[in-house]
C-alpha positions as CSV (number, residue, x, y, z in Angstrom):
1,M,-44.1,-80.6,-333.5
2,S,-41.3,-82.2,-335.4
3,A,-40.8,-85.9,-335.7
4,E,-37.7,-85.6,-333.4
5,S,-39.5,-83.7,-330.6
6,H,-41.5,-85.7,-328.1
7,P,-44.6,-84.6,-326.1
8,S,-44.3,-84.9,-322.3
9,S,-46.8,-87.8,-322.7
10,W,-48.0,-89.5,-325.9
11,L,-51.4,-89.5,-324.3
12,L,-51.5,-85.7,-324.5
13,L,-51.8,-85.8,-328.2
14,S,-55.2,-85.8,-330.0
15,V,-56.2,-89.2,-331.5
16,A,-55.4,-87.8,-335.0
17,E,-52.0,-86.5,-333.8
18,F,-51.2,-89.9,-332.2
19,L,-52.1,-91.8,-335.4
20,D,-50.0,-89.4,-337.5
21,R,-47.0,-89.7,-335.2
22,T,-47.3,-93.5,-335.1
23,G,-47.3,-93.5,-338.9
24,Q,-44.0,-91.5,-339.2
25,R,-40.6,-93.0,-339.8
26,S,-39.7,-92.9,-336.1
27,P,-39.3,-95.8,-333.7
28,T,-41.6,-94.2,-331.1
29,P,-44.5,-94.4,-330.6
30,G,-44.3,-97.9,-331.9
31,G,-45.8,-101.3,-331.2
32,G,-45.2,-101.1,-327.4
33,T,-47.0,-97.8,-327.0
34,V,-49.8,-98.9,-329.4
35,A,-50.2,-102.1,-327.3
36,A,-50.5,-100.0,-324.1
37,V,-52.9,-97.5,-325.7
38,T,-55.1,-100.4,-326.9
39,A,-55.1,-101.8,-323.4
40,G,-56.0,-98.3,-322.2
41,L,-59.0,-98.2,-324.5
42,A,-60.1,-101.5,-323.1
43,A,-59.8,-100.2,-319.6
44,A,-61.7,-97.0,-320.4
45,L,-64.5,-98.9,-322.1
46,A,-64.7,-101.2,-319.1
47,R,-65.1,-98.2,-316.9
48,M,-67.9,-96.9,-319.1
49,V,-69.7,-100.2,-319.0
50,T,-69.4,-100.3,-315.3
51,A,-70.6,-96.7,-314.9
52,Y,-73.8,-97.6,-316.9
53,S,-74.3,-100.7,-314.7
54,F,-75.2,-99.0,-311.4
55,P,-78.9,-99.7,-310.7
56,A,-81.3,-96.8,-310.2
57,K,-82.5,-98.4,-307.0
58,P,-79.6,-100.3,-305.4
59,T,-80.6,-103.5,-303.6
60,G,-77.6,-103.3,-301.2
61,T,-75.4,-105.9,-303.0
62,E,-74.9,-104.6,-306.5
63,A,-73.7,-101.1,-305.7
64,P,-70.8,-102.0,-303.3
65,E,-69.4,-104.6,-305.8
66,L,-69.8,-102.2,-308.7
67,L,-68.1,-99.4,-306.7
68,D,-65.2,-101.7,-306.0
69,L,-65.0,-102.7,-309.6
70,A,-65.1,-99.0,-310.7
71,E,-62.3,-98.1,-308.2
72,Q,-60.1,-101.0,-309.3
73,L,-60.6,-100.2,-313.0
74,Q,-59.7,-96.6,-312.4
75,R,-56.4,-97.6,-310.8
76,L,-55.7,-100.0,-313.6
77,D,-56.5,-97.3,-316.2
78,G,-53.9,-95.1,-314.6
79,A,-51.2,-97.8,-314.5
80,I,-51.8,-98.7,-318.1
81,R,-51.5,-95.1,-319.2
82,R,-48.2,-94.8,-317.4
83,L,-46.9,-97.8,-319.3
84,A,-47.8,-96.2,-322.6
85,D,-45.1,-93.6,-322.0
86,E,-42.7,-95.9,-320.1
87,D,-42.6,-98.4,-323.0
88,A,-41.4,-95.7,-325.5
89,A,-38.9,-94.4,-323.0
90,A,-37.5,-97.9,-322.3
91,Y,-37.1,-98.7,-326.0
92,E,-35.4,-95.4,-326.7
93,Q,-33.0,-96.1,-323.8
94,M,-32.2,-99.5,-325.1
95,Q,-31.5,-98.1,-328.5
96,K,-29.2,-95.5,-327.0
97,M,-27.3,-98.1,-325.0
98,Q,-26.9,-100.3,-328.2
99,R,-25.3,-97.3,-330.0
100,Q,-23.1,-96.5,-327.1
101,V,-21.9,-100.1,-326.7
102,R,-20.9,-100.1,-330.4
103,Q,-19.0,-96.8,-329.9
104,Q,-17.5,-98.2,-326.7
105,E,-19.2,-95.5,-324.6
106,A,-21.2,-97.9,-322.5
107,T,-20.7,-101.4,-321.1
108,A,-22.5,-104.6,-322.0
109,A,-23.8,-104.7,-318.4
110,E,-25.4,-101.3,-318.9
111,L,-27.0,-102.5,-322.2
112,Q,-28.4,-105.6,-320.4
113,Q,-30.0,-103.3,-317.8
114,A,-31.7,-101.3,-320.5
115,V,-32.8,-104.5,-322.2
116,E,-34.3,-105.8,-319.0
117,L,-36.4,-102.6,-318.6
118,A,-37.6,-102.9,-322.2
119,I,-38.8,-106.4,-321.4
120,T,-40.2,-105.6,-318.0
121,V,-42.6,-102.8,-319.2
122,P,-44.6,-104.9,-321.8
123,M,-44.5,-107.8,-319.3
124,E,-46.1,-105.6,-316.7
125,L,-48.7,-104.5,-319.3
126,L,-49.5,-108.2,-320.0
127,A,-50.1,-108.8,-316.3
128,L,-52.4,-105.7,-316.0
129,I,-54.4,-106.8,-319.1
130,G,-55.0,-110.2,-317.6
131,Y,-56.1,-108.6,-314.3
132,L,-58.4,-106.2,-316.1
133,L,-60.1,-109.0,-318.0
134,Q,-60.4,-111.1,-314.9
135,L,-62.1,-108.3,-313.0
136,M,-64.6,-107.9,-315.8
137,A,-65.2,-111.6,-316.2
138,D,-65.8,-112.0,-312.4
139,R,-68.3,-109.2,-312.3
140,A,-69.9,-109.8,-315.8
141,G,-73.2,-110.8,-314.1
142,L,-73.6,-107.3,-312.6
143,L,-73.0,-105.4,-315.9
144,N,-75.7,-103.7,-317.9
145,K,-76.9,-106.3,-320.4
146,R,-77.7,-103.5,-322.9
147,L,-73.9,-102.9,-323.1
148,R,-73.0,-106.5,-323.9
149,S,-71.4,-105.5,-327.1
150,D,-69.2,-102.9,-325.4
151,G,-68.2,-105.6,-322.8
152,A,-67.3,-107.9,-325.7
153,V,-65.1,-105.2,-327.2
154,V,-63.3,-105.0,-323.9
155,A,-62.5,-108.7,-324.2
156,H,-61.4,-108.4,-327.9
157,L,-59.3,-105.2,-327.2
158,G,-57.7,-106.8,-324.2
159,R,-56.8,-110.0,-326.1
160,A,-55.3,-107.9,-329.0
161,A,-53.3,-105.7,-326.5
162,G,-52.1,-108.8,-324.7
163,R,-50.8,-110.5,-327.9
164,A,-49.2,-107.2,-328.9
165,A,-47.5,-106.8,-325.6
166,R,-46.1,-110.4,-325.8
167,E,-44.6,-109.6,-329.2
168,N,-42.8,-106.7,-327.7
169,V,-41.5,-108.9,-324.9
170,L,-40.3,-111.5,-327.4
171,I,-38.5,-109.1,-329.8
172,N,-36.4,-107.7,-326.9
173,I,-35.6,-111.1,-325.5
174,Y,-33.2,-111.5,-328.4
175,E,-31.0,-108.9,-326.8
176,V,-30.7,-110.9,-323.5
177,A,-27.2,-112.4,-323.1
178,S,-28.1,-115.3,-320.9
179,G,-29.9,-118.2,-322.5
180,E,-31.4,-119.2,-319.1
181,E,-32.8,-115.7,-318.7
182,R,-34.3,-115.8,-322.2
183,T,-36.1,-119.0,-321.4
184,R,-37.4,-117.5,-318.2
185,Y,-38.8,-114.5,-320.0
186,Y,-40.4,-116.6,-322.7
187,D,-42.1,-118.8,-320.2
188,Q,-43.3,-115.9,-318.1
189,A,-44.7,-114.1,-321.2
190,D,-46.5,-117.2,-322.4
191,L,-48.1,-117.8,-319.0
192,L,-49.3,-114.2,-318.7
193,L,-50.8,-114.3,-322.2
194,Q,-52.5,-117.6,-321.5
195,K,-54.1,-116.0,-318.5
196,A,-55.2,-113.0,-320.5
197,E,-56.7,-115.2,-323.2
198,E,-58.5,-117.4,-320.7
199,Q,-60.0,-114.3,-319.0
200,A,-61.1,-112.8,-322.3
201,D,-62.9,-116.1,-323.1
202,R,-64.5,-116.1,-319.6
203,L,-65.7,-112.5,-320.1
204,L,-67.3,-113.3,-323.4
205,Q,-68.9,-116.4,-322.0
206,N,-70.2,-114.6,-318.8
207,L,-71.6,-111.8,-320.8
208,G,-74.0,-114.3,-322.3
């Protein structure tokens, strides 16, 4: 596969292939996709910790709550994986619009639409990360204590992915024409990251 050709999904590559492609002189996969893949690792690890937390003999309270957690984590996992590809596609579309505007083949309004999408995708990722960490923090008492370190890694990966997603929001904000809109995006990204950071701290604390 050449550097110019793209897989139908970055997640179809092996880990080694993904790392190789990330290291090439190519804008995608870049920071946005890496942030989403990191969040995906956090979600997958959270699912593993939950799977090992079901009691051999349920008391009638743990199993329903863990089942609900497992179902919600699976849905989150799917949404995060989708964003890994959407982020790369949104960035490439924004770059395309930038070139076309310079060549007078696209309008400034079309560029702003592409910019908005390039901001919305990592912003959505930030929100999903905060929710993932909140779910795990809320149910930390039900999780298998032997997997505390894995639960802690979920918190650390989620925090890193959230910070990375915010960086991808901020870099694209520079392309927004309206100062008022830029401020709104800044504030929204900061609030979402603050929530994610707080939930990561809660998860670590609740794991004991």
